[in-house]
Kinemage of the C-alpha trace (Angstrom):
@kinemage 1
@onewidth
@group {chain A} dominant
@subgroup {mainchain}
@vectorlist {calphas} color= white
{ca met a 1} P 17.696 -80.318 39.204
{ca arg a 2} L 20.107 -79.094 36.186
{ca arg a 3} L 17.105 -79.318 33.710
{ca ala a 4} L 14.880 -76.922 35.974
{ca asn a 5} L 17.908 -74.451 36.085
{ca leu a 6} L 18.262 -74.597 32.391
{ca ile a 7} L 14.817 -73.914 31.763
{ca gly a 8} L 14.789 -70.984 34.137
{ca leu a 9} L 17.898 -69.538 32.369
{ca cys a 10} L 16.109 -69.963 29.143
{ca leu a 11} L 12.806 -68.100 30.417
{ca val a 12} L 15.076 -65.321 31.585
{ca leu a 13} L 16.900 -64.888 28.336
{ca ala a 14} L 13.353 -64.995 26.305
{ca ala a 15} L 12.027 -62.239 28.455
{ca ala a 16} L 15.325 -60.179 28.077
{ca ala a 17} L 15.145 -60.624 24.479
{ca his a 18} L 11.574 -59.193 24.117
{ca ser a 19} L 11.931 -56.331 26.601
{ca arg a 20} L 12.395 -52.966 25.221
{ca pro a 21} L 15.874 -51.326 25.808
{ca ala a 22} L 16.277 -48.518 27.880
{ca val a 23} L 16.573 -44.983 26.187
{ca ala a 24} L 18.422 -42.275 27.852
{ca ala a 25} L 16.986 -38.814 28.141
{ca phe a 26} L 18.846 -35.565 27.270
{ca ala a 27} L 18.102 -32.024 27.827
{ca ile a 28} L 19.834 -28.721 26.838
{ca ala a 29} L 19.307 -25.476 28.761
{ca phe a 30} L 20.378 -22.154 27.320
{ca asp a 31} L 20.434 -18.378 28.469
{ca pro a 32} L 20.025 -16.265 25.259
{ca ala a 33} L 21.244 -13.158 27.142
{ca thr a 34} L 24.670 -14.740 27.747
{ca gly a 35} L 24.976 -17.548 25.318
{ca his a 36} L 25.843 -19.969 27.993
{ca ala a 37} L 24.499 -23.414 27.662
{ca ala a 38} L 24.587 -26.976 29.180
{ca ala a 39} L 23.583 -30.296 28.018
{ca phe a 40} L 23.025 -33.544 30.152
{ca asn a 41} L 22.276 -37.034 28.984
{ca gly a 42} L 23.336 -38.974 32.153
{ca thr a 43} L 19.935 -40.533 33.197
{ca phe a 44} L 16.671 -42.249 31.766
{ca asp a 45} L 14.406 -39.658 33.497
{ca leu a 46} L 13.616 -36.818 31.051
{ca glu a 47} L 12.554 -34.484 34.150
{ca gln a 48} L 15.911 -35.419 35.701
{ca ala a 49} L 17.804 -34.445 32.765
{ca lys a 50} L 16.032 -31.102 32.484
{ca arg a 51} L 16.753 -30.208 36.017
{ca thr a 52} L 20.414 -31.132 35.968
{ca ala a 53} L 20.939 -29.272 32.647
{ca leu a 54} L 19.253 -26.243 34.175
{ca ser a 55} L 21.300 -26.634 37.394
{ca asn a 56} L 24.564 -26.921 35.220
{ca cys a 57} L 23.760 -23.800 33.142
{ca gly a 58} L 22.792 -21.439 35.936
{ca gly a 59} L 20.611 -18.616 36.561
{ca gly a 60} L 18.775 -17.072 33.549
{ca cys a 61} L 19.018 -20.344 31.534
{ca arg a 62} L 15.836 -22.133 30.274
{ca val a 63} L 15.399 -25.555 28.795
{ca val a 64} L 15.101 -25.325 25.021
{ca ala a 65} L 15.417 -28.843 24.106
{ca ala a 66} L 14.681 -32.041 25.733
{ca gly a 67} L 13.837 -35.759 24.395
{ca lys a 68} L 14.886 -39.275 23.764
{ca lys a 69} L 15.640 -41.206 20.730
{ca thr a 70} L 17.011 -38.304 18.985
{ca cys a 71} L 19.587 -35.548 18.913
{ca ala a 72} L 19.410 -31.855 19.568
{ca ala a 73} L 21.473 -28.743 19.268
{ca val a 74} L 21.393 -25.012 20.188
{ca val a 75} L 22.886 -22.758 17.661
{ca glu a 76} L 23.462 -18.938 18.474
{ca ser a 77} L 24.736 -15.829 16.804
{ca ile a 78} L 25.726 -12.909 18.552
{ca ser a 79} L 26.541 -9.815 16.632
{ca ser a 80} L 25.942 -6.019 16.650
{ca gly a 81} L 24.435 -6.558 20.031
{ca val a 82} L 21.662 -8.823 18.399
{ca ser a 83} L 21.324 -12.413 19.823
{ca val a 84} L 19.775 -14.906 17.300
{ca trp a 85} L 19.453 -18.364 18.322
{ca ala a 86} L 17.790 -21.566 17.136
{ca val a 87} L 17.464 -25.334 18.017
{ca gly a 88} L 17.881 -28.172 15.500
{ca gln a 89} L 17.095 -31.841 15.863
{ca gly a 90} L 18.673 -34.718 14.059
{ca thr a 91} L 19.979 -38.320 13.924
{ca thr a 92} L 23.140 -37.264 15.176
{ca ala a 93} L 24.756 -34.207 17.017
{ca gly a 94} L 26.369 -33.040 13.692
{ca val a 95} L 23.070 -33.347 11.965
{ca ala a 96} L 21.250 -31.451 14.747
{ca ala a 97} L 23.780 -28.598 14.663
{ca ser a 98} L 23.451 -28.299 10.971
{ca asn a 99} L 19.967 -28.193 11.285
{ca gly a 100} L 20.131 -25.532 14.052
{ca trp a 101} L 22.731 -23.635 12.080
{ca his a 102} L 20.255 -23.254 9.120
{ca ser a 103} L 17.599 -22.080 11.143
{ca cys a 104} L 19.785 -19.514 13.065
{ca arg a 105} L 20.745 -18.216 9.345
{ca arg a 106} L 17.186 -18.120 8.400
{ca lys a 107} L 16.525 -15.981 11.642
{ca gly a 108} L 19.092 -13.392 10.366
{ca gly a 109} L 22.047 -14.891 12.301
{ca val a 110} L 25.277 -13.919 10.581
{ca ile a 111} L 28.062 -16.282 12.316
{ca cys a 112} L 25.969 -18.962 13.890
{ca thr a 113} L 27.871 -21.548 16.329
{ca ala a 114} L 26.669 -24.393 18.260
{ca ala a 115} L 26.616 -23.618 21.827
{ca ala a 116} L 25.603 -27.181 22.895
{ca ala a 117} L 24.943 -30.452 20.909
{ca ile a 118} L 23.814 -33.941 22.431
{ca cys a 119} L 22.305 -37.312 21.762
{ca asp a 120} L 20.233 -39.688 24.210
């Protein structure tokens, strides 16, 4: 009996070792008119992450970044009544925000700041 239990345990452990790890999903919703943003990564379901980010952001928002196995940031610059924004991606939230900052500056943003940054 013990030997059968040991063999069963070994099979379970072997299967677990070869299974793919779960990867969380993330989404960022953003409203360029107000600068309001919301990010969410509390699920493995990409569509659920998008719905939750939109719900947390409010009216006027749209999903500007979503994915798995990466990080993203939305960066904005509101000056002189002109709104410039960009999305950056990277291996960390800091890298994503930096990439977004550079894109924001290339689009003419003067003082670009991260409105939201998140990783899976």
